[in-house]
NULO-204115 format. One record per residue: residue in three letters; x, y, z of N, C-alpha, C in turn. Coordinates in nm, 2 decimals, decimal comma, padded with zeros to 4 digits. Example, Ala and Ser with C-alpha at 12.3 -4.5 7.8 and 13.67 -1.06 7.14 Angstrom:
BEGIN
Ala:01,32:-00,57:00,78:01,23:-00,45:00,78:01,32:-00,33:00,78 $
Ser:01,28:-00,22:00,71:01,37:-00,11:00,71:01,29:00,00:00,79 $
This chain:
BEGIN
Met:00,08:-00,12:00,00:00,00:00,00:00,00:00,09:00,13:00,00 $
Ala:00,19:00,13:00,08:00,28:00,24:00,08:00,35:00,27:-00,05 $
Asn:00,39:00,16:-00,12:00,45:00,17:-00,25:00,36:00,23:-00,35 $
Lys:00,23:00,20:-00,34:00,13:00,26:-00,43:00,13:00,41:-00,41 $
Trp:00,13:00,46:-00,28:00,13:00,60:-00,25:00,25:00,67:-00,30 $
Val:00,37:00,61:-00,28:00,49:00,67:-00,32:00,49:00,69:-00,47 $
Thr:00,44:00,59:-00,55:00,43:00,60:-00,69:00,33:00,71:-00,73 $
Arg:00,22:00,72:-00,66:00,12:00,83:-00,69:00,19:00,97:-00,67 $
Ile:00,26:00,98:-00,56:00,32:01,11:-00,52:00,43:01,14:-00,63 $
Leu:00,51:01,05:-00,66:00,61:01,07:-00,76:00,55:01,11:-00,90 $
Thr:00,45:01,04:-00,94:00,38:01,07:-01,06:00,32:01,21:-01,06 $
Ser:00,27:01,25:-00,94:00,21:01,38:-00,93:00,32:01,49:-00,94 $
Val:00,43:01,46:-00,88:00,54:01,55:-00,88:00,59:01,57:-01,03 $
Ile:00,60:01,47:-01,10:00,64:01,48:-01,24:00,54:01,56:-01,32 $
Ala:00,41:01,52:-01,29:00,30:01,59:-01,36:00,30:01,74:-01,33 $
Leu:00,32:01,78:-01,20:00,32:01,92:-01,17:00,44:01,99:-01,23 $
Leu:00,55:01,92:-01,23:00,67:01,98:-01,29:00,65:02,02:-01,44 $
Phe:00,59:01,93:-01,51:00,57:01,95:-01,66:00,46:02,05:-01,68 $
Val:00,35:02,04:-01,60:00,24:02,13:-01,62:00,28:02,27:-01,59 $
Gly:00,36:02,29:-01,48:00,42:02,42:-01,45:00,51:02,47:-01,56 $
Ser:00,59:02,39:-01,62:00,67:02,43:-01,73:00,59:02,47:-01,85 $
Ala:00,48:02,39:-01,88:00,39:02,43:-01,99:00,32:02,56:-01,96 $
Ile:00,27:02,58:-01,84:00,21:02,71:-01,81:00,30:02,82:-01,83 $
Gly:00,43:02,80:-01,79:00,53:02,91:-01,81:00,55:02,94:-01,96 $
Lys:00,54:02,84:-02,04:00,55:02,86:-02,19:00,42:02,93:-02,24 $
Phe:00,31:02,90:-02,19:00,18:02,97:-02,23:00,18:03,11:-02,19 $
Met:00,23:03,14:-02,07:00,22:03,28:-02,02:00,36:03,35:-02,02 $
Ala:00,44:03,31:-02,12:00,58:03,37:-02,13:00,58:03,52:-02,14 $
Asp:00,66:03,58:-02,06:00,68:03,73:-02,07:00,80:03,75:-02,16 $
Asp:00,83:03,88:-02,18:00,94:03,91:-02,27:01,07:03,85:-02,23 $
Glu:01,10:03,84:-02,10:01,23:03,78:-02,05:01,23:03,63:-02,09 $
Ala:01,12:03,56:-02,07:01,11:03,42:-02,10:01,13:03,39:-02,25 $
Leu:01,06:03,48:-02,33:01,07:03,46:-02,47:01,21:03,49:-02,52 $
Lys:01,28:03,59:-02,46:01,42:03,62:-02,49:01,51:03,50:-02,46 $
Met:01,48:03,43:-02,35:01,56:03,31:-02,32:01,53:03,20:-02,42 $
Ala:01,40:03,18:-02,45:01,37:03,08:-02,55:01,44:03,11:-02,69 $
Glu:01,44:03,24:-02,72:01,51:03,28:-02,85:01,65:03,25:-02,85 $
Ser:01,71:03,25:-02,73:01,86:03,22:-02,72:01,88:03,07:-02,75 $
Phe:01,78:02,99:-02,73:01,78:02,85:-02,77:01,74:02,82:-02,91 $
Gly:01,70:02,93:-02,98:01,65:02,92:-03,12:01,50:02,89:-03,13 $
Leu:01,42:02,93:-03,03:01,28:02,90:-03,03:01,21:03,03:-03,04 $
Asp:01,11:03,04:-03,14:01,03:03,16:-03,14:00,91:03,14:-03,05 $
Ala:00,82:03,24:-03,04:00,71:03,24:-02,95:00,61:03,12:-02,98 $
Thr:00,59:03,10:-03,11:00,49:03,00:-03,16:00,55:02,86:-03,12 $
Thr:00,67:02,84:-03,15:00,74:02,71:-03,12:00,73:02,69:-02,97 $
Asn:00,76:02,79:-02,89:00,76:02,78:-02,75:00,62:02,73:-02,70 $
Tyr:00,51:02,79:-02,76:00,37:02,76:-02,73:00,34:02,61:-02,77 $
Val:00,39:02,57:-02,88:00,36:02,43:-02,93:00,43:02,33:-02,84 $
Ile:00,55:02,37:-02,79:00,62:02,28:-02,70:00,54:02,26:-02,57 $
Gly:00,48:02,37:-02,52:00,40:02,37:-02,40:00,28:02,28:-02,42 $
Val:00,22:02,28:-02,54:00,10:02,19:-02,57:00,15:02,05:-02,57 $
Leu:00,27:02,02:-02,63:00,32:01,88:-02,63:00,35:01,83:-02,49 $
Glu:00,40:01,92:-02,40:00,43:01,89:-02,26:00,30:01,84:-02,19 $
Ile:00,19:01,92:-02,21:00,06:01,89:-02,15:00,01:01,76:-02,20 $
Leu:00,02:01,74:-02,33:-00,03:01,61:-02,39:00,05:01,49:-02,33 $
Ala:00,18:01,50:-02,33:00,27:01,40:-02,27:00,23:01,37:-02,13 $
Val:00,21:01,47:-02,05:00,18:01,45:-01,91:00,04:01,38:-01,89 $
Phe:-00,06:01,42:-01,97:-00,19:01,35:-01,96:-00,17:01,20:-02,00 $
Leu:-00,10:01,18:-02,10:-00,07:01,04:-02,14:00,00:00,96:-02,03 $
Phe:00,09:01,03:-01,96:00,17:00,97:-01,85:00,09:00,94:-01,73 $
Ile:00,00:01,03:-01,70:-00,08:01,01:-01,58:-00,18:00,89:-01,58 $
Phe:-00,24:00,87:-01,69:-00,34:00,77:-01,70:-00,28:00,63:-01,73 $
Pro:-00,31:00,53:-01,65:-00,24:00,40:-01,66:-00,26:00,34:-01,80 $
Arg:-00,37:00,36:-01,86:-00,39:00,29:-01,99:-00,29:00,35:-02,10 $
Thr:-00,25:00,47:-02,09:-00,16:00,53:-02,18:-00,03:00,57:-02,12 $
Gly:00,00:00,52:-02,00:00,12:00,56:-01,93:00,25:00,53:-01,99 $
Ile:00,26:00,42:-02,06:00,38:00,38:-02,12:00,41:00,48:-02,24 $
Leu:00,31:00,51:-02,32:00,32:00,60:-02,43:00,36:00,74:-02,37 $
Gly:00,30:00,78:-02,26:00,34:00,91:-02,20:00,48:00,91:-02,15 $
Thr:00,52:00,80:-02,10:00,66:00,78:-02,05:00,76:00,80:-02,17 $
Leu:00,73:00,74:-02,28:00,81:00,76:-02,40:00,81:00,90:-02,45 $
Phe:00,70:00,97:-02,45:00,69:01,11:-02,49:00,78:01,20:-02,40 $
Leu:00,76:01,18:-02,27:00,83:01,26:-02,17:00,98:01,23:-02,18 $
Ala:01,02:01,10:-02,20:01,16:01,07:-02,22:01,22:01,13:-02,34 $
Ala:01,14:01,13:-02,45:01,19:01,20:-02,57:01,20:01,35:-02,55 $
Tyr:01,11:01,41:-02,48:01,11:01,55:-02,46:01,24:01,58:-02,37 $
Met:01,26:01,51:-02,27:01,38:01,53:-02,19:01,51:01,50:-02,26 $
Gly:01,51:01,41:-02,36:01,62:01,39:-02,44:01,65:01,51:-02,53 $
Gly:01,55:01,57:-02,58:01,56:01,70:-02,65:01,62:01,81:-02,56 $
Ala:01,57:01,81:-02,44:01,62:01,91:-02,34:01,77:01,89:-02,31 $
Ile:01,81:01,77:-02,30:01,95:01,74:-02,27:02,03:01,78:-02,39 $
Ala:01,99:01,74:-02,51:02,06:01,78:-02,63:02,07:01,93:-02,64 $
Thr:01,97:02,00:-02,62:01,97:02,15:-02,63:02,07:02,21:-02,53 $
His:02,06:02,15:-02,40:02,16:02,20:-02,30:02,30:02,17:-02,34 $
Leu:02,33:02,06:-02,39:02,46:02,02:-02,44:02,51:02,12:-02,55 $
Glu:02,42:02,14:-02,64:02,45:02,23:-02,76:02,49:02,37:-02,71 $
His:02,42:02,42:-02,61:02,45:02,55:-02,56:02,54:02,56:-02,44 $
Gly:02,61:02,45:-02,41:02,71:02,45:-02,30:02,65:02,46:-02,16 $
Asp:02,52:02,43:-02,14:02,46:02,44:-02,01:02,47:02,31:-01,94 $
Ser:02,45:02,31:-01,81:02,46:02,19:-01,73:02,34:02,09:-01,77 $
Ile:02,37:01,97:-01,78:02,26:01,87:-01,81:02,22:01,79:-01,68 $
Leu:02,26:01,83:-01,57:02,24:01,76:-01,44:02,09:01,75:-01,41 $
Ile:02,02:01,86:-01,41:01,87:01,86:-01,38:01,79:01,78:-01,48 $
Pro:01,81:01,80:-01,62:01,73:01,72:-01,71:01,76:01,57:-01,70 $
Cys:01,89:01,53:-01,66:01,92:01,39:-01,65:01,85:01,34:-01,52 $
Ile:01,85:01,41:-01,42:01,78:01,37:-01,29:01,63:01,35:-01,32 $
Ile:01,57:01,45:-01,39:01,43:01,43:-01,42:01,40:01,31:-01,51 $
Gln:01,49:01,29:-01,61:01,48:01,17:-01,69:01,48:01,04:-01,61 $
Ala:01,58:01,04:-01,52:01,59:00,92:-01,43:01,47:00,90:-01,35 $
Val:01,41:01,00:-01,29:01,29:00,99:-01,21:01,17:00,94:-01,30 $
Ile:01,16:01,00:-01,42:01,05:00,95:-01,51:01,06:00,80:-01,53 $
Trp:01,18:00,76:-01,57:01,20:00,61:-01,60:01,18:00,53:-01,47 $
Ser:01,23:00,57:-01,36:01,21:00,50:-01,23:01,07:00,48:-01,20 $
Val:00,99:00,59:-01,20:00,85:00,58:-01,17:00,78:00,49:-01,28 $
Ala:00,81:00,50:-01,40:00,75:00,42:-01,51:00,78:00,28:-01,49 $
Leu:00,90:00,24:-01,46:00,94:00,10:-01,44:00,86:00,04:-01,32 $
Tyr:00,84:00,12:-01,22:00,76:00,07:-01,10:00,61:00,06:-01,13 $
Arg:00,56:00,17:-01,20:00,42:00,17:-01,23:00,38:00,06:-01,33 $
Phe:00,47:00,03:-01,43:00,44:-00,06:-01,54:00,54:-00,17:-01,54 $
Pro:00,52:-00,28:-01,46:00,62:-00,39:-01,45:00,64:-00,45:-01,59 $
Glu:00,54:-00,45:-01,68:00,56:-00,50:-01,81:00,67:-00,43:-01,89 $
Leu:00,69:-00,30:-01,86:00,79:-00,22:-01,93:00,93:-00,27:-01,89 $
Gly:00,95:-00,30:-01,76:01,07:-00,36:-01,72:01,10:-00,50:-01,78 $
Thr:00,99:-00,58:-01,79:01,00:-00,71:-01,85:01,05:-00,70:-01,99 $
Arg:00,99:-00,60:-02,07:01,03:-00,59:-02,21:01,17:-00,53:-02,22 $
Leu:01,21:-00,44:-02,14:01,34:-00,37:-02,15:01,45:-00,46:-02,09 $
Phe:01,43:-00,53:-01,98:01,54:-00,60:-01,91:01,52:-00,75:-01,91 $
Lys:01,42:-00,80:-01,98:01,39:-00,94:-01,98:01,37:-01,00:-01,84 $
Arg:01,31:-00,92:-01,75:01,29:-00,98:-01,62:01,15:-01,02:-01,60 $
Lys:01,12:-01,09:-01,50:00,99:-01,14:-01,47:00,91:-01,03:-01,40 $
Pro:00,78:-01,01:-01,43:00,70:-00,91:-01,36:00,68:-00,94:-01,21 $
C-alpha cells in the first residue's frame, strides 16, 4: 500500500513539474521569450512545446496510456538534454528528471521492465 502511494506522489510531482513548465510557456513574458530565443525558439514554437508537454503529461498520468506518455516525456527530456549540451549548459537537472521519469514508469508498469530488461514481472 505504501509503495502505491509513493508511486502516486512521484507521478504527481512529475506531472506538476511539466504542467508548471507548460504554463510558463503559455504565459511567457518578454524575458522568458528572450531566453527561448537564445535556444533558437520563437514564441509559436515555445507555445507548441507547451502543448506537447501537457499532452505527454496527460498520457503519462493515465495508466492505460502511461507507457506512451513515458516515451513522450523521455523523448522531450532527451531533446532538453541535447539542447543544453549544444548551448554549453549543465545537463544535471534534465538527467535527474529523466531518471525519475523512468524509475516511476518502471515501477508503475512492470511489463515495461519485462520488455526492457527481460525480467519477470
